[in-house]
C-alpha positions in Angstrom: -1.5 -0.9 11.5 1.6 0.9 11.3 4.4 -0.4 13.6 5.8 -3.6 11.8 9.8 -3.2 11.8 12.1 -4.3 9.3 13.9 -7.2 10.0 11.6 -8.9 12.1 9.8 -12.2 11.1 6.4 -10.3 9.9 8.4 -7.7 8.1 9.9 -10.2 6.2 6.6 -12.1 5.5 5.1 -8.9 4.2 8.1 -7.8 2.1 8.4 -11.0 0.3 4.3 -11.1 -0.6 4.5 -7.5 -1.8 7.9 -8.2 -3.8 6.9 -12.0 -5.4 3.3 -10.3 -6.1 4.4 -6.8 -8.0 7.3 -9.1 -9.3 4.6 -11.1 -11.1 3.6 -8.2 -13.0 7.0 -6.9 -13.4 8.5 -9.7 -14.9 5.6 -10.4 -17.3 5.8 -6.7 -18.5 9.0 -7.4 -19.7 9.4 -11.0 -20.9 6.6 -11.1 -23.5 9.0 -9.2 -25.8 11.5 -11.5 -26.3 9.0 -14.0 -27.0 7.3 -12.8 -29.7 8.8 -14.1 -32.8 8.4 -17.6 -31.4 4.8 -17.1 -30.5 4.2 -15.5 -33.9 5.8 -18.5 -35.8 4.2 -21.1 -33.4 0.8 -19.9 -33.8 0.8 -18.2 -37.2 0.1 -14.4 -36.0 0.4 -11.5 -37.9 2.2 -8.3 -36.7 -0.9 -6.6 -35.7 -1.6 -9.7 -33.4 1.6 -9.4 -31.9 1.0 -5.9 -31.4 -2.0 -7.0 -29.4 -0.4 -9.4 -27.6 1.4 -6.2 -25.9 -1.3 -3.7 -26.2 -3.8 -5.8 -24.6 -1.7 -6.3 -21.5 -1.3 -2.3 -21.2 -4.5 -1.5 -22.3 -6.4 -2.9 -19.3 -3.6 -2.3 -16.9 -3.8 1.6 -17.8 -7.5 2.2 -17.5 -8.1 0.0 -14.4 -4.6 1.0 -12.5 -6.7 4.0 -10.8 -9.5 2.0 -10.0 -7.6 -1.0 -8.5 -5.8 1.7 -5.7 -9.5 2.8 -4.9 -10.7 -0.7 -4.6 -8.1 -1.2 -2.4 -8.3 1.4 -0.1 -12.0 1.1 0.2 -12.7 -2.9 0.5 -9.1 -4.3 1.6 -5.8 -4.1 0.5 -4.4 -7.1 1.1 -8.0 -8.6 -0.2 -8.1 -6.7 -3.7 -4.5 -7.8 -3.7 -5.0 -11.5 -3.0 -8.0 -11.3 -5.8 -5.8 -9.6 -8.0 -2.9 -12.4 -8.0 -5.4 -14.9 -8.3 -6.7 -13.2 -11.4 -3.7 -12.8 -12.6 -2.7 -16.6 -12.2 -5.6 -17.5 -14.1 -5.0 -15.5 -17.0 -1.6 -16.8 -16.9 -2.7 -20.2 -17.1 -5.2 -19.4 -19.8 -2.0 -17.4 -21.8 0.2 -20.6 -21.6 -2.9 -23.0 -22.9 -3.9 -20.5 -25.9 -4.4 -22.6 -28.9 -4.3 -19.3 -31.0 -3.4 -15.4 -30.9 -7.2 -14.3 -30.6 -7.4 -16.5 -27.6 -3.7 -15.3 -26.2 -4.8 -11.8 -27.0 -7.9 -12.4 -24.7 -5.9 -13.8 -22.1 -3.3 -11.2 -22.0 -5.8 -8.5 -21.6 -7.5 -10.2 -18.3 -3.9 -10.4 -17.1 -3.6 -6.5 -17.3 -6.9 -6.6 -15.2 -5.3 -8.6 -12.8 -2.1 -6.5 -12.8 -4.3 -3.3 -11.8 -5.7 -4.7 -8.8 -2.8 -6.1 -7.5 0.2 -3.6 -8.4 -1.2 -0.6 -6.3 -2.2 -2.9 -3.0 1.6 -4.2 -3.1 3.0 -0.9 -2.1 -0.3 0.2 -0.3 0.1 -2.7 1.9 3.8 -1.6 2.8 3.0 1.7 3.4 -0.1 0.9 5.9 2.2 -1.6 7.8 5.3 0.0 8.2 6.3 3.6 9.5 8.6 6.2 9.4 12.4 5.0 8.7 11.0 1.4 8.6 8.7 2.4 5.7 11.3 3.9 4.1 13.8 1.2 4.3 10.9 -1.2 3.2 10.1 0.9 0.5 13.4 0.8 -1.0 13.6 -2.8 -0.6 10.4 -3.3 -2.5 11.7 -1.2 -5.0 15.2 -2.7 -5.2 13.8 -6.0 -5.6 11.3 -5.3 -7.7 13.7 -3.8 -10.1 16.1 -6.5 -10.0 12.9 -8.8 -10.9 12.2 -6.9 -13.9 15.7 -7.1 -14.9 16.1 -10.3 -15.1 12.8 -11.0 -16.7 14.0 -10.6 -20.5 16.8 -12.9 -19.4 14.5 -15.2 -18.0 12.2 -15.3 -20.6 15.0 -16.0 -23.0 15.9 -18.8 -21.4 12.4 -20.4 -21.0 12.0 -20.1 -25.3 15.1 -21.4 -26.0 15.1 -24.4 -23.4 11.9 -25.4 -23.0 8.5 -23.4 -24.5 7.5 -19.9 -24.5 3.9 -21.2 -22.9 6.4 -21.4 -19.6 6.8 -17.5 -19.8 3.2 -17.4 -18.8 2.8 -20.4 -17.1 5.8 -20.1 -14.4 3.4 -17.4 -12.9 1.1 -20.1 -11.5 2.9 -21.5 -8.7 4.8 -18.3 -8.1 1.3 -17.0 -7.5 0.0 -19.4 -5.4 3.0 -19.1 -3.0 2.3 -15.5 -2.8 -1.6 -16.3 -2.0 -0.2 -18.6 1.0 1.6 -15.5 2.3 -0.5 -13.1 2.1 -3.4 -15.3 3.6 -0.9 -16.2 6.6 1.5 -13.4 7.3 -0.3 -9.9 5.6 -2.5 -8.1 7.9 -5.6 -6.5 6.3 -5.9 -2.7 6.3 -8.2 0.4 4.6 -8.5 3.7 4.2 -11.1 4.5 7.1 -11.5 7.6 5.4 -12.3 6.8 1.7 -15.8 7.9 0.8 -17.6 7.6 -2.3 -18.5 4.7 -4.5 -15.1 3.7 -6.7 -15.7 5.6 -10.0 -16.4 2.0 -12.0 -18.4 4.0 -14.9 -14.9 6.4 -15.1 -12.8 3.1 -15.4 -15.0 1.4 -18.4 -15.4 4.3 -20.3 -11.8 5.0 -20.1 -10.8 1.5 -21.0 -13.3 1.6 -24.0 -11.8 4.8 -25.4 -8.4 3.2 -25.1 -10.0 0.1 -26.9 -11.8 1.4 -29.6 -8.4 3.9 -30.2 -6.0 1.0 -30.2 -8.2 -1.6 -32.5 -8.7 1.6 -35.3 -5.0 2.6 -34.9 -3.7 -1.2 -35.4 -6.1 -2.9 -37.6 -6.4 0.2 -40.2 -3.4 -0.7 -41.9 -4.5 -4.1 -42.8 -7.9 -3.7 -43.2 -8.3 -0.1 -44.4 -9.2 2.8 -42.9 -12.6 2.7 -44.2 -13.3 -1.1 -43.0 -16.6 -1.0 -41.0 -14.7 -2.6 -38.1 -12.4 0.4 -38.0 -15.1 3.1 -38.6 -17.2 1.7 -35.8 -14.1 1.2 -33.1 -13.4 4.9 -33.9 -16.4 6.1 -33.2 -16.9 4.0 -29.9 -13.1 5.3 -28.9 -14.3 8.9 -29.5 -17.7 8.6 -28.2 -16.5 6.7 -25.0 -13.4 9.5 -24.7 -16.0 12.4 -24.5 -18.3 10.4 -22.3 -15.2 9.9 -20.1 -14.6 13.6 -19.8 -18.0 14.4 -19.0 -18.1 12.1 -16.2 -15.1 12.9 -14.4 -15.9 16.6 -14.8 -19.4 16.1 -12.7 -18.1 13.3 -10.6 -17.7 13.6 -7.2 -15.2 11.6 -6.7 -13.5 10.9 -10.3 -10.7 8.8 -11.0 -8.8 10.9 -13.1 -9.5 14.8 -11.5 -9.5 17.4 -14.7 -8.8 20.2 -12.5 -5.3 18.9 -11.8 -4.3 19.5 -15.3 -5.3 23.6 -14.9 -1.1 23.2 -13.0 0.7 24.2 -16.0 3.9 22.9 -14.7 2.2 19.3 -13.9 0.5 19.6 -17.6 4.0 20.6 -19.1 5.3 17.7 -17.2 2.7 14.9 -18.1 3.1 16.4 -22.2 7.0 15.7 -22.2 6.3 12.4 -20.1 3.9 11.1 -23.0 6.4 11.8 -25.6 9.4 10.2 -24.1 8.0 7.1 -22.9 6.0 7.0 -26.5 9.4 6.6 -27.8 10.9 4.2 -25.2 7.8 1.7 -25.5 7.4 2.0 -29.3 11.2 1.7 -30.0 12.0 -1.2 -27.3 9.2 -3.1 -28.4 10.5 -3.0 -31.9 14.5 -3.2 -30.7 13.9 -6.8 -29.4 12.5 -8.1 -32.5 15.0 -6.4 -34.5 17.7 -8.1 -32.9 16.0 -11.6 -33.3 14.7 -11.0 -37.0 17.2 -8.7 -38.5 21.0 -9.1 -36.3 20.0 -12.7 -35.6 20.3 -13.0 -32.0 19.0 -15.8 -30.0 16.2 -15.0 -27.3 18.1 -14.6 -24.6 21.0 -12.3 -26.2 18.2 -9.8 -27.4 16.4 -10.2 -23.7 19.6 -9.3 -22.2 20.6 -6.7 -24.5 19.5 -4.0 -22.3 20.7 -4.8 -18.8 23.5 -1.9 -19.1 20.6 0.3 -19.3 19.2 -0.7 -15.7 23.0 -1.4 -14.4 23.5 3.0 -15.4 19.6 3.8 -13.8 20.8 1.8 -10.6 24.0 3.6 -9.8 23.6 7.0 -11.8 19.6 7.6 -11.1 19.9 9.1 -7.5 22.7 11.3 -8.4 20.6 12.5 -11.4 17.4 13.3 -8.7 20.3 15.0 -6.2 20.8 17.7 -8.9 17.6 17.9 -10.0 16.6 19.0 -6.8 19.6 21.4 -6.6 19.7 22.5 -9.9 15.6 22.1 -11.0 14.4 20.1 -13.6 14.1 21.9 -16.3 18.0 21.2 -17.6 18.2 17.4 -17.1 14.9 17.1 -18.8 16.3 19.0 -21.4 19.3 17.2 -21.6 18.4 13.6 -20.9 15.9 13.3 -24.1 18.9 14.7 -26.5 20.9 12.9 -25.4 18.6 9.9 -26.0 17.5 11.1 -29.5 21.5 10.5 -29.7 21.1 7.0 -28.8 18.3 6.0 -31.4 20.5 7.0 -34.0 23.6 5.3 -33.1 20.6 2.0 -33.2 21.1 3.0 -37.0 24.2 0.7 -36.6 22.3 -2.6 -35.5 21.9 -4.7 -39.0 22.2 -8.3 -40.1 25.3 -9.9 -38.6 25.6 -7.2 -35.5 27.7 -7.9 -32.9 26.5 -6.6 -29.4 30.0 -4.7 -28.4 30.7 -2.4 -31.3 27.2 -2.2 -32.4 24.6 -2.5 -29.7 26.5 -1.8 -26.7 27.5 1.9 -27.4 23.8 3.2 -28.3 22.6 1.0 -24.9 25.6 2.6 -22.9 24.4 6.4 -24.1 20.6 5.5 -23.6 21.2 4.8 -20.0 22.8 7.9 -19.7 20.4 9.7 -20.9 17.5 7.9 -19.0 19.6 8.1 -16.1 19.7 12.0 -16.1 16.0 12.0 -17.3 14.0 10.4 -15.3 14.3 10.9 -11.4 14.2 14.8 -12.4 10.9 14.3 -15.0 9.1 12.2 -12.0 9.9 15.2 -9.2 8.5 17.8 -11.6 5.2 16.3 -11.7 5.1 15.4 -8.0 6.4 18.7 -7.1 4.0 20.6 -9.0 1.0 19.8 -6.9 0.0 19.8 -3.5 1.3 17.6 -0.9 -1.9 16.3 -0.4 -2.2 15.7 -4.1 1.1 13.8 -4.5 0.0 10.3 -4.3 -2.5 11.5 -7.4 0.2 12.9 -9.4 2.3 9.7 -9.2 -0.8 7.7 -10.2 -1.6 10.3 -13.3 1.9 10.3 -14.6 2.2 6.5 -14.4 -0.9 6.5 -16.5 0.3 8.9 -18.9 3.1 7.0 -19.6 0.9 3.7 -19.8 -1.2 5.4 -22.2 1.7 6.7 -24.2 3.1 3.3 -24.5 0.0 2.1 -25.8 -0.6 4.6 -28.5 3.1 4.2 -29.7 2.9 0.4 -29.9 -0.4 0.9 -32.3 0.8 3.9 -34.2 4.8 3.7 -35.0 5.0 -0.1 -36.3 2.1 0.7 -39.1 3.9 4.3 -39.3 7.0 2.5 -41.1 5.9 -0.2 -42.7 5.6 -2.9 -40.4 2.5 -4.6 -41.0 1.2 -8.5 -41.8 4.2 -10.9 -41.6 7.3 -8.2 -41.7 8.6 -9.8 -38.6 9.5 -12.5 -40.7 11.2 -10.7 -43.4 14.5 -9.0 -42.3 14.9 -6.4 -45.1 11.6 -4.9 -44.5 11.9 -5.2 -40.8 15.1 -3.5 -40.8 13.8 -0.9 -43.3 10.6 0.0 -40.8 13.2 -0.2 -37.4 15.5 2.3 -38.9 12.7 4.6 -39.7 11.5 4.4 -36.2 14.5 5.3 -34.8 14.7 8.5 -37.2 10.9 9.3 -36.0 11.6 8.8 -32.0 14.9 10.5 -32.5 12.6 13.7 -33.9 10.3 13.1 -30.8 12.7 12.8 -28.1 14.1 16.1 -29.6 10.8 17.9 -29.3 10.1 16.4 -25.8 13.3 18.0 -24.8 12.8 21.4 -26.5 9.1 21.2 -24.8 10.7 20.5 -21.4 13.2 23.7 -22.1 10.3 25.8 -22.8 7.8 24.7 -20.6 9.1 23.3 -17.1 9.9 26.0 -14.5 12.8 25.4 -11.9 10.6 25.6 -8.4 12.3 24.4 -5.0 11.8 20.6 -5.6 10.2 19.1 -2.5 12.1 16.0 -1.3 10.2 13.5 -0.7 7.0 14.2 -1.9 4.5 12.7 0.3 0.8 11.6 0.0 -2.1 13.0 2.1 -1.8 10.7 4.3 1.9 11.5 5.3 2.9 8.5 3.2 5.9 8.4 0.7 4.6 9.4 -3.0 5.3 6.1 -4.9 3.7 4.8 -8.1 2.9 1.3 -7.0 3.2 0.2 -10.5 6.0 -2.0 -12.5 7.4 0.1 -15.4 6.4 -0.4 -19.1 7.4 -3.5 -20.9 10.9 -2.3 -21.1 10.8 -1.2 -17.5 14.5 0.5 -17.9 13.9 2.5 -14.5 12.4 0.2 -11.9 15.2 0.2 -9.9 15.1 4.3 -8.9 11.5 4.6 -7.8 12.3 4.2 -3.9 14.1 7.7 -4.3 12.1 9.6 -7.5 8.6 8.8 -6.5 7.7 6.7 -9.5 8.4 4.3 -12.7 8.9 5.0 -16.0 
């Protein structure tokens, strides 16, 4: 099917469908945080419910993202992509109409399943449709436009919350999804991997989801219900047993969703260890920061949503240069210095208090954070991808992204409770400020640990540029970034998203 050219009508239609489709998941990943205080107030939700509104989506997305790519390879990438878009739209409609927090959380989990089906397909369609230089240009355009969509998500969400209703944060997805389905049905050719063998690892996906869900429920609910509560104990047991079963299934399966043998590679395991620490901090801290700007500093939804835009701008300009630097000197130094610089940014965030102004109190931390992320992310991705043989680069990219997602899931479950943010804390500025300051200090410490881990464990082999998958396609991860998505714009050069 390869051979579609950039600049032709068919090429533009394919690119539009994939950009809009992946943009749905990307915008939704960033937009919800901005609306959380308003949603909590409107639905009478406590802080645990706000956590679930984020983690419900991330949980199912992280659990089924590898399975979604496998289903597309076997049953048709366009077909699974369209199913994912329709699924995402129906779940978005349920989110927008949800009368209470419980139904909203359930609908968010359904959204994550739709995102897991559509996001791998968006890039796989491009890889199958284009070839050679046209493929590289198409991936670059997809990445750039997708990054712009992710960056404008908080601004759009803030505007909708202030001007219309938080419900339109979700409802706006429905007409956009209808447009994507129409374009895909008329203009996107079908493709599949004719060499794909074996059945999709549905058992592994279900067990992985149960393990994450059980552990996440226990971590979020234990502070309010007590660690000895029957529901907390039961969910902990389900999580542990499912995790053990998942490992056994993946070890014995002929076609596992997550081949455990890949972690025998020390460089790959080290890179993913650093990834887990780094993205746990970013996701957990940014989740609290958007709330902190509104609850404590008095920012409106639009102001809070756009506060981090300089991070995206800096990464757009500097990430390619950091990737080139990592190629020349190896990833160890950037992966050591980047987390340390980000730790300084978190310390600077301690200045954000009641009545804070953006320029003197917020912007310095944001700029330092953008510099640290720009230095870190591309070499981190290169270290993970270059650690494995070229035929496994696509798998390595997917695993690295799944690790980042899981880290964010754990962080949002653990960090608020660790700093005393439970119950109605988001409605008490004094309590929230104390918790946010503690979270920044904990995050800074973990980032320093991540930098030390990189310095000790990461080697400086010759970096392969660009990484390619087994079929000769460039190895990129077809997943939008985590809720903050600060690095989506650099993906075409670095191989995955943060």
